[in-house]
C-alpha positions in Angstrom: 73.6 20.1 -3.6 72.3 20.0 -0.1 70.1 23.0 -0.9 68.5 21.2 -3.8 67.9 18.1 -1.7 66.2 20.2 1.0 64.0 21.8 -1.6 63.1 18.5 -3.1 62.4 17.0 0.3 60.2 20.0 1.2 58.3 19.7 -2.1 57.7 15.9 -1.6 56.6 16.5 2.0 54.1 19.2 0.8 52.8 17.0 -1.9 52.4 14.1 0.5 50.5 16.3 3.0 48.2 17.6 0.3 47.5 14.0 -0.8 46.8 12.9 2.8 44.5 15.9 3.3 42.7 15.1 0.1 42.2 11.5 0.9 41.0 12.3 4.4 38.6 14.9 3.0 37.1 12.5 0.4 36.8 9.8 3.1 35.0 12.2 5.5 32.6 13.3 2.7 31.8 9.7 1.8 31.2 8.7 5.4 29.0 11.8 6.0 27.0 11.0 2.9 26.5 7.3 3.8 25.3 8.4 7.3 22.8 10.8 5.8 21.6 8.0 3.4 21.3 5.6 6.3 19.3 8.1 8.2 16.9 8.5 5.3 16.7 4.8 4.8 15.9 4.3 8.5 12.8 6.5 8.3 9.7 4.4 7.8 7.1 5.4 5.2 4.8 6.6 8.0 7.6 8.8 9.5 8.4 10.3 6.1 4.7 11.2 5.5 4.3 12.6 9.1 7.6 14.5 8.9 6.3 16.8 6.1 5.3 20.2 7.4 2.4 21.3 5.3 2.4 24.8 6.7 5.8 25.3 4.9 5.7 22.7 2.2 2.2 22.3 0.9 1.8 20.5 -2.4 1.7 23.1 -5.2 -0.7 21.4 -7.7 -3.8 19.2 -7.6 -1.7 16.2 -8.8 0.8 16.8 -6.0 -1.9 17.0 -3.4 -3.4 13.7 -4.4 0.0 12.1 -4.7 0.7 13.0 -1.1 -2.8 12.0 0.0 -2.2 8.5 -1.6 1.0 8.2 0.4 -1.0 8.8 3.5 -3.6 6.2 2.4 -0.9 3.6 1.9 0.3 4.2 5.4 -3.3 4.0 6.7 -3.6 0.4 5.5 0.0 -0.8 6.3 -0.3 -3.5 8.9 2.8 -2.1 10.7 1.1 1.3 11.3 0.3 1.7 15.0 -2.9 3.2 16.4 -1.0 6.3 17.5 0.4 6.7 14.0 -3.0 6.1 12.5 -4.4 9.0 14.5 -1.5 11.3 13.4 -2.0 10.2 9.8 -5.7 11.0 10.0 -4.8 14.5 11.3 -2.3 14.9 8.5 -4.9 13.9 5.9 -7.4 16.4 7.3 -4.8 19.2 6.6 -5.5 18.4 2.9 -9.3 18.7 3.2 -11.4 21.6 2.1 -13.2 23.5 5.0 -16.6 22.2 3.8 -15.3 18.6 3.9 -13.9 19.1 7.4 -17.3 20.5 8.6 -19.0 17.5 7.2 -16.6 15.1 9.0 -16.4 15.8 12.7 -12.8 14.9 14.0 -13.9 12.3 16.6 -16.3 10.6 14.2 -13.7 10.7 11.4 -11.1 9.0 13.6 -13.6 6.3 14.6 -14.6 5.7 11.0 -11.0 5.6 9.8 -10.0 3.0 12.4 -13.0 0.8 11.5 -12.2 1.1 7.8 -8.6 0.2 8.3 -9.6 -2.8 10.6 -12.0 -4.0 7.9 -9.3 -3.6 5.2 -6.8 -5.7 7.2 -9.4 -8.4 8.2 -10.0 -8.9 4.5 -6.3 -9.3 4.0 -6.2 -6.5 1.5 -3.1 -4.6 0.4 -2.6 -1.6 -1.9 0.0 -2.8 -4.4 0.1 0.2 -6.8 -1.3 3.7 -7.0 -1.2 5.8 -10.2 -2.3 9.4 -10.2 -3.4 10.8 -13.6 -0.8 13.0 -15.4 -1.1 16.7 -14.8 -2.3 17.2 -18.4 -5.4 15.1 -17.5 -6.5 17.4 -14.7 -9.9 18.9 -15.5 -9.9 22.5 -14.3 -13.1 24.6 -14.1 -14.7 27.5 -12.3 -18.0 27.4 -10.5 -19.7 29.7 -8.0 -16.7 31.9 -7.9 -14.3 29.0 -7.0 -11.6 27.2 -9.0 -12.0 23.5 -9.1 -9.8 20.6 -10.3 -10.9 17.1 -11.0 -8.3 14.3 -11.2 -8.5 10.5 -11.3 -6.4 8.0 -9.4 -6.1 4.3 -10.1 -5.5 1.9 -7.2 -4.5 -1.7 -7.5 -5.7 -3.7 -4.4 -4.8 -7.3 -3.7 -7.3 -9.4 -1.7 -5.9 -12.8 -1.1 -4.7 -13.9 -4.5 -7.1 -11.7 -6.6 -6.3 -8.2 -7.8 -8.9 -5.5 -8.1 -8.5 -2.2 -9.9 -10.3 0.8 -8.4 -10.5 4.2 -9.9 -11.4 7.2 -7.8 -12.1 10.7 -9.0 -11.0 13.5 -6.6 -12.4 17.0 -6.7 -10.3 19.8 -5.3 -11.1 23.4 -4.6 -8.7 26.3 -4.3 -9.0 28.1 -1.0 -8.5 31.7 -0.1 -4.7 31.0 0.3 -4.7 29.6 -3.2 -4.0 26.1 -1.9 -5.7 23.1 -3.5 -7.8 21.3 -1.0 -9.7 18.0 -1.3 -13.4 18.8 -1.7 -14.6 15.2 -2.1 -14.2 12.0 -4.1 -16.2 9.3 -5.8 -15.7 6.0 -7.6 -15.0 6.8 -11.2 -17.8 4.6 -12.5 -20.3 7.0 -10.7 -18.8 10.2 -12.1 -19.7 11.7 -15.4 -17.8 14.7 -16.9 -19.5 17.9 -16.0 -20.8 16.4 -12.8 -19.6 17.3 -9.3 -18.0 14.5 -7.3 
């Protein structure tokens, strides 16, 4: 009789221990997950954009390049962006530029123009409320002078005071020697005709 009671007590103890370990394990997992989520939530949009290491994680398609570029642009014009962050964002944007575009835009002059453009944007109380990059199926791919090119449009919705303006930009990308899509240039969509360089 005592032997059976001891066995039952041991079984109950083992079951209780397993339940306690299970509950503690689930609790630890949930606490760890919420901390990770809180860390992600604590990062600002600027920090998320700047955190991306393009040498290891470069966007794979023309659409992804422009999508990331528009994230940088939204950070450019965010009133909370500091001057130091704006400088870093400008450098990050230039990592997406084709070598010819970089040559045509000296770094110092580029940074001066960028700051002036952002200041003008903010003085006019403009905000980018929405950005829509064209679907991948609408990317116009072609070859010219031995290079691969991609043309893709992007629609911006910009608020100025209480009025909303839609702006369409057509981006031209060229594939470099490392097979990375780089921004070659851009133009307002109304000035671009199919078959014409941007």
